[in-house]
C-alpha positions as CSV (number, residue, x, y, z in Angstrom):
1,X,-7.6,237.2,15.0
2,X,-8.1,234.9,18.0
3,X,-5.4,232.7,19.5
4,X,-5.7,230.1,22.2
5,X,-2.4,229.1,23.9
6,X,-2.2,225.6,25.4
7,X,0.5,225.2,28.0
8,X,0.8,223.0,31.1
9,X,1.5,226.1,33.3
10,X,0.3,229.7,33.2
11,X,3.3,230.8,35.3
12,X,6.9,230.6,34.4
13,X,8.4,227.2,35.4
14,X,10.5,226.6,32.3
15,X,11.3,227.7,28.8
16,X,8.1,226.6,27.2
17,X,5.9,228.4,29.7
18,X,8.0,231.5,29.4
19,X,7.6,231.6,25.6
20,X,3.9,230.9,25.7
21,X,3.3,233.8,28.2
22,X,5.5,236.2,26.2
23,X,3.6,235.4,23.0
24,X,0.2,235.8,24.7
25,X,1.1,239.2,26.2
26,X,2.6,240.5,22.9
27,X,-0.4,239.3,20.9
28,X,-2.8,241.1,23.4
29,X,-0.6,244.2,23.1
30,X,-1.3,244.2,19.4
31,X,-5.1,244.0,19.9
32,X,-5.7,240.3,19.3
33,X,-8.1,238.2,21.4
34,X,-6.0,235.6,23.4
35,X,-7.1,232.6,25.4
36,X,-4.8,230.5,27.6
37,X,-5.5,226.9,28.8
38,X,-3.2,225.7,31.6
39,X,-3.1,222.8,34.1
40,X,-2.3,224.9,37.2
41,X,-4.5,227.1,39.4
42,X,-2.9,230.5,39.0
43,X,-1.8,232.8,36.2
44,X,1.2,235.0,35.8
45,X,0.7,238.7,36.6
46,X,1.7,239.5,33.0
47,X,-1.3,237.5,31.7
48,X,-3.7,239.1,34.2
49,X,-2.5,242.6,33.4
50,X,-2.8,241.9,29.6
51,X,-6.4,240.7,30.1
52,X,-5.7,237.3,28.6
53,X,-8.7,235.0,29.0
54,X,-7.6,231.9,31.0
55,X,-8.9,228.5,31.7
56,X,-7.0,227.2,34.7
57,X,-7.5,223.5,35.3
58,X,-6.0,222.5,38.6
59,X,-4.9,219.0,37.6
60,X,-1.9,216.8,38.4
61,X,0.3,214.7,36.2
62,X,0.5,210.9,36.6
63,X,3.6,211.2,38.7
64,X,2.1,213.8,41.1
65,X,-1.2,212.0,41.6
66,X,-1.5,209.9,44.7
67,X,-4.9,208.3,44.2
68,X,-4.9,205.1,42.1
69,X,-8.1,205.8,40.2
70,X,-7.0,209.3,39.2
71,X,-3.6,207.9,38.2
72,X,-5.3,205.6,35.7
73,X,-7.4,208.6,34.4
74,X,-4.2,210.4,33.7
75,X,-3.1,207.7,31.3
76,X,-6.4,207.4,29.5
77,X,-8.1,210.9,29.6
78,X,-10.3,212.9,32.0
79,X,-13.9,213.6,31.0
80,X,-14.4,216.5,33.4
81,X,-11.4,218.4,32.0
82,X,-12.5,217.5,28.4
83,X,-15.9,219.1,29.0
84,X,-14.4,222.3,30.4
85,X,-12.0,222.6,27.5
86,X,-14.8,222.2,25.0
87,X,-16.9,224.8,26.8
88,X,-14.0,227.3,26.8
89,X,-13.2,226.8,23.1
90,X,-16.9,227.1,22.2
91,X,-16.6,230.8,23.0
92,X,-14.1,231.3,20.1
93,X,-15.1,231.4,16.4
94,X,-13.4,228.5,14.7
95,X,-12.9,230.4,11.4
96,X,-10.9,233.1,13.2
97,X,-9.1,231.1,15.9
98,X,-5.8,229.3,16.0
99,X,-5.0,226.9,18.9
100,X,-1.3,227.1,19.6
101,X,-0.1,223.9,21.4
102,X,3.0,224.4,23.6
103,X,2.9,221.6,26.2
104,X,0.1,219.3,27.2
105,X,1.1,215.7,27.4
106,X,1.8,215.2,31.1
107,X,-1.1,217.0,32.8
108,X,-3.6,218.0,30.1
109,X,-3.0,214.9,27.9
110,X,-3.4,214.5,24.2
111,X,-7.2,215.2,24.5
112,X,-6.6,218.9,24.0
113,X,-5.4,218.8,20.4
114,X,-8.0,216.2,19.6
115,X,-10.8,218.4,21.0
116,X,-9.6,221.4,19.1
117,X,-9.3,219.6,15.8
118,X,-12.7,217.9,16.2
119,X,-14.2,221.3,16.8
120,X,-12.7,222.6,13.6
121,X,-10.0,224.9,14.9
122,X,-6.7,225.4,13.1
123,X,-3.9,224.0,15.3
124,X,-0.1,224.3,15.4
125,X,2.3,222.4,17.6
126,X,5.3,224.2,19.0
127,X,8.5,222.1,18.9
128,X,9.9,222.7,22.4
129,X,11.2,219.2,22.6
130,X,11.1,215.8,20.8
131,X,8.0,214.5,22.6
132,X,5.9,214.3,19.4
133,X,8.3,211.6,18.1
134,X,9.8,210.1,21.3
135,X,7.9,209.0,24.5
136,X,10.5,210.5,26.8
137,X,11.6,213.3,24.4
138,X,15.2,212.4,25.3
139,X,16.3,210.7,22.0
140,X,19.3,209.7,24.0
141,X,20.7,206.3,25.2
142,X,22.6,207.0,28.4
143,X,24.2,203.5,28.4
144,X,25.7,204.1,25.0
145,X,26.3,207.8,25.6
146,X,24.9,208.4,22.2
147,X,21.8,209.7,20.4
148,X,19.0,207.1,20.2
149,X,18.1,205.8,16.8
150,X,15.4,203.4,18.0
151,X,11.9,203.5,16.4
152,X,9.4,205.0,18.8
153,X,7.3,202.3,20.5
154,X,9.4,199.5,19.1
155,X,10.3,196.7,21.4
156,X,13.9,198.1,21.7
157,X,12.4,201.5,22.6
158,X,10.1,200.1,25.2
159,X,12.8,198.0,26.8
160,X,15.4,200.8,27.0
161,X,15.7,202.6,30.4
162,X,16.7,205.8,28.7
163,X,15.8,208.1,31.6
164,X,18.4,207.0,34.1
165,X,15.5,205.9,36.2
166,X,13.8,202.5,36.9
167,X,11.7,201.2,34.0
168,X,8.4,201.9,35.8
169,X,8.9,205.6,35.4
170,X,8.8,205.2,31.7
171,X,5.6,203.2,31.6
172,X,3.1,206.1,32.0
173,X,4.9,208.0,29.3
174,X,4.8,205.1,26.9
175,X,1.1,204.6,27.6
176,X,0.4,208.3,27.2
177,X,2.4,208.3,23.9
178,X,0.5,205.3,22.6
179,X,-3.0,206.6,23.7
180,X,-2.4,210.1,22.3
181,X,-1.1,208.7,19.0
182,X,1.3,211.7,19.1
183,X,2.9,211.1,15.7
184,X,0.0,209.8,13.7
185,X,-2.9,211.9,14.9
186,X,-1.8,215.1,16.8
187,X,0.8,216.2,14.2
188,X,-0.6,214.8,11.0
189,X,-4.0,216.5,11.6
190,X,-2.4,219.8,12.7
191,X,-1.7,222.7,10.4
192,X,2.0,222.2,11.1
193,X,4.8,222.1,13.6
194,X,6.6,225.2,14.6
195,X,10.4,224.4,14.5
196,X,12.9,226.5,16.4
197,X,16.1,225.1,14.8
198,X,17.3,223.2,11.7
199,X,18.5,220.4,13.9
200,X,15.2,220.0,15.6
201,X,13.3,220.1,12.2
202,X,15.5,217.5,10.5
203,X,15.4,215.2,13.5
204,X,11.6,215.4,13.8
205,X,11.0,215.0,10.1
206,X,13.3,211.9,10.0
207,X,11.1,210.2,12.6
208,X,7.7,211.3,11.4
209,X,5.5,208.9,9.3
210,X,4.1,210.9,6.4
211,X,4.5,214.5,5.5
212,X,3.9,217.1,8.2
213,X,4.1,220.8,7.3
214,X,7.2,222.3,8.8
215,X,6.9,225.9,10.0
216,X,9.9,227.9,11.1
217,X,9.9,230.5,13.9
218,X,12.8,232.5,15.4
219,X,13.7,232.1,19.1
220,X,13.2,234.9,21.6
221,X,16.0,236.4,23.6
222,X,15.6,238.7,26.6
223,X,19.0,240.2,26.0
224,X,18.9,243.6,24.4
225,X,22.5,244.7,25.0
226,X,23.9,248.2,24.5
227,X,27.5,247.2,24.9
228,X,29.7,244.1,24.5
229,X,31.0,242.0,27.4
230,X,34.8,242.0,27.0
231,X,35.0,238.2,27.2
232,X,38.7,238.2,26.4
233,X,39.4,239.8,29.8
234,X,37.5,237.1,31.7
235,X,38.6,233.6,32.8
236,X,35.4,231.7,33.8
237,X,33.9,229.0,31.5
238,X,30.2,228.8,32.2
239,X,27.8,225.8,32.1
240,X,24.1,226.7,32.5
241,X,21.5,223.9,32.8
242,X,20.4,220.8,34.7
243,X,23.2,218.8,36.1
244,X,22.5,215.5,34.4
245,X,24.4,212.9,32.3
246,X,22.8,213.8,29.0
247,X,23.8,217.5,29.4
248,X,27.5,216.6,29.4
249,X,28.4,218.4,32.5
250,X,30.7,215.7,33.7
251,X,32.7,215.9,30.4
252,X,32.8,219.7,30.8
253,X,34.3,219.5,34.3
254,X,36.8,216.7,33.4
255,X,38.0,218.7,30.4
256,X,38.2,222.0,32.4
257,X,40.2,220.3,35.1
258,X,42.7,218.8,32.6
259,X,43.0,222.2,30.8
260,X,43.4,224.1,34.1
261,X,40.6,226.5,33.4
262,X,38.0,228.0,35.8
263,X,34.7,226.1,35.6
264,X,31.3,227.5,36.9
265,X,28.2,225.4,36.9
266,X,24.9,227.3,37.1
267,X,22.0,224.8,37.8
268,X,21.2,221.8,39.8
269,X,20.3,218.1,39.3
270,X,20.9,214.5,40.3
271,X,24.6,214.6,39.6
272,X,25.3,217.8,41.5
273,X,26.4,216.3,44.9
274,X,28.7,213.7,43.2
275,X,30.3,216.3,40.9
276,X,30.8,218.8,43.7
277,X,32.8,216.2,45.6
278,X,34.8,215.1,42.6
279,X,35.6,218.6,41.3
280,X,36.3,220.8,44.4
281,X,37.9,223.5,42.3
282,X,34.7,224.1,40.2
283,X,32.1,226.6,41.5
284,X,28.5,225.4,41.7
285,X,25.9,228.2,42.1
286,X,22.7,226.1,42.0
287,X,19.7,227.6,40.4
288,X,19.9,231.4,40.4
289,X,17.6,234.2,39.2
290,X,17.9,236.1,35.9
291,X,19.9,239.0,37.3
292,X,22.4,236.7,38.9
293,X,22.8,234.8,35.6
294,X,23.5,238.1,33.9
295,X,26.2,238.7,36.5
296,X,27.8,235.3,35.7
297,X,27.6,236.1,32.0
298,X,29.4,239.4,32.5
299,X,32.3,237.5,34.1
300,X,32.4,234.6,31.5
301,X,35.0,233.9,28.9
302,X,32.7,231.5,27.2
303,X,29.5,229.6,27.7
304,X,29.9,225.8,27.2
305,X,27.1,223.6,26.1
306,X,28.5,220.0,25.9
307,X,25.2,218.2,25.5
308,X,25.4,214.6,24.3
309,X,21.7,214.5,23.6
310,X,19.9,216.5,20.9
311,X,19.0,220.0,22.2
312,X,16.2,221.5,20.2
313,X,17.9,224.9,20.6
314,X,19.5,226.0,23.9
315,X,18.5,229.6,24.5
316,X,21.5,230.3,26.8
317,X,23.6,230.2,23.6
318,X,21.6,233.0,22.1
319,X,21.5,235.1,25.3
320,X,25.3,234.7,25.7
321,X,26.3,235.6,22.1
322,X,24.0,238.6,22.1
323,X,26.1,240.2,24.8
324,X,29.3,239.1,23.1
325,X,30.1,236.0,25.2
326,X,31.2,233.3,22.7
327,X,30.0,229.8,23.0
328,X,31.4,226.3,22.7
329,X,28.7,223.9,21.7
330,X,28.5,220.3,20.8
331,X,27.2,219.2,17.3
332,X,24.0,218.0,19.0
333,X,22.9,221.5,20.0
334,X,20.3,223.2,17.8
335,X,21.7,226.7,18.4
336,X,24.9,225.7,16.5
337,X,23.2,227.2,13.4
338,X,23.9,230.6,14.8
339,X,27.6,229.9,15.1
340,X,30.1,230.1,12.3
341,X,32.9,227.9,13.6
342,X,36.0,229.9,14.5
343,X,34.3,233.2,13.7
344,X,31.8,233.9,16.4
345,X,32.0,230.7,18.5
346,X,33.1,227.0,18.3
347,X,31.1,223.9,17.4
348,X,33.1,221.0,18.7
349,X,32.8,217.8,20.7
350,X,36.4,218.0,21.7
351,X,36.5,220.4,24.7
352,X,40.2,219.9,25.3
353,X,41.0,221.4,21.8
354,X,38.4,224.1,22.3
355,X,39.9,225.2,25.6
356,X,43.4,225.3,24.0
357,X,42.0,227.6,21.3
358,X,40.3,229.8,23.8
359,X,43.5,230.5,25.7
360,X,44.3,233.2,23.1
361,X,42.9,236.6,24.2
362,X,43.1,237.8,20.6
363,X,41.1,234.8,19.4
364,X,38.4,235.2,22.1
365,X,38.1,238.9,21.4
366,X,37.5,238.1,17.7
367,X,34.8,235.6,18.6
368,X,33.2,238.1,21.0
369,X,33.1,241.0,18.7
370,X,31.8,239.0,15.8
371,X,29.0,237.4,18.0
372,X,27.9,240.8,19.4
373,X,27.9,242.5,15.9
374,X,25.9,239.7,14.4
375,X,23.1,239.8,16.9
376,X,23.1,243.6,17.2
377,X,22.4,243.7,13.5
378,X,19.5,241.3,13.7
379,X,18.2,240.9,17.3
380,X,16.0,238.0,18.2
381,X,13.2,240.0,19.8
382,X,9.7,239.1,20.9
383,X,8.4,241.5,18.3
384,X,10.2,239.7,15.4
385,X,9.0,236.3,16.8
386,X,5.4,237.4,16.9
387,X,5.6,239.0,13.4
388,X,6.4,235.5,12.2
389,X,3.7,233.8,14.2
390,X,1.0,236.1,12.8
391,X,2.0,235.2,9.3
392,X,1.8,231.5,10.1
393,X,-1.6,232.0,11.9
394,X,-3.0,233.8,8.9
395,X,-1.9,231.1,6.6
396,X,-3.4,228.4,8.8
397,X,-6.8,230.2,8.9
398,X,-6.7,230.7,5.2
399,X,-6.2,226.9,4.7
400,X,-9.3,226.2,6.7
401,X,-11.6,228.4,4.7
């Protein structure tokens, strides 16, 4: 079987790239031919060592491009890049190849799935975010502090400054969304969308015109623990992510201060300076590496995910619970499906009540032991993930015959 991954980066710069690279390497390990199309000029060592065939297109997004002519090209397509993608894909047999689309809208543009589909390849779209049904992928109205129910590309959608930025920053995304016809063409003509949570699937389906095949994959966790973190002996409540309004970090710090608990923020973002000044008792680490995050987890009583927007999953929840650190998540977090409320974690939008419950060491120990046992019994490994992918790929190729 042949698989071509499409991702804006061939090095790890976020969750989508990490997953795409892990998939490519594991598929090569199993003997499949793997291609990788990316918008940067270098590939991760893992891809090189696994002998993944790469097409590296050193191209910028609309926001990175400084030349006016090239900016316009980013909104309406790029013929040179299109020709190189066609040439690369022509080296793969269409009856034996699946094109797996991770990210492509900012730098590669919607031309990639169109080319693949026009050349007769089976295609699947990975649901990393809500960009197939929302120009900004936020699905969040920061003014109302609530999830957005506007129809994509409606007048109310176009007029809403939902990014906490001036309106002009939304224009390129709106134009790209319209030109790519993301909902009506990319997804309807694909063999399906790979969903990573029930929340993400139901949200996408509710906003999709027509029937699009829903395909489910398990997430990947790096944590393969051999022993449980005794969370009941720890005191730190840990937030991991970008320090932005939609992530709910302000609400986390306000509730932690009122409850008198120790708050740690791992990450950075536009609200960091303001929140550091306002909450001097909280500890801000900034962005730290994987080993340092592990050290923070070992000292955590719970990981708190208070997002007010829809999170497709939130992998930090999976990583924490696999080592026995319980999580407190809001109802808008996709990973809530792995939590049985009050048994191995808490699903709540009332952090004050949650912190009160977590004051009991006996209760925290129960959550911790249950979370650890559940994931030990059924780990979310890369092997399990790729097993599922191969079944989906085979079905997609069979459909095309």
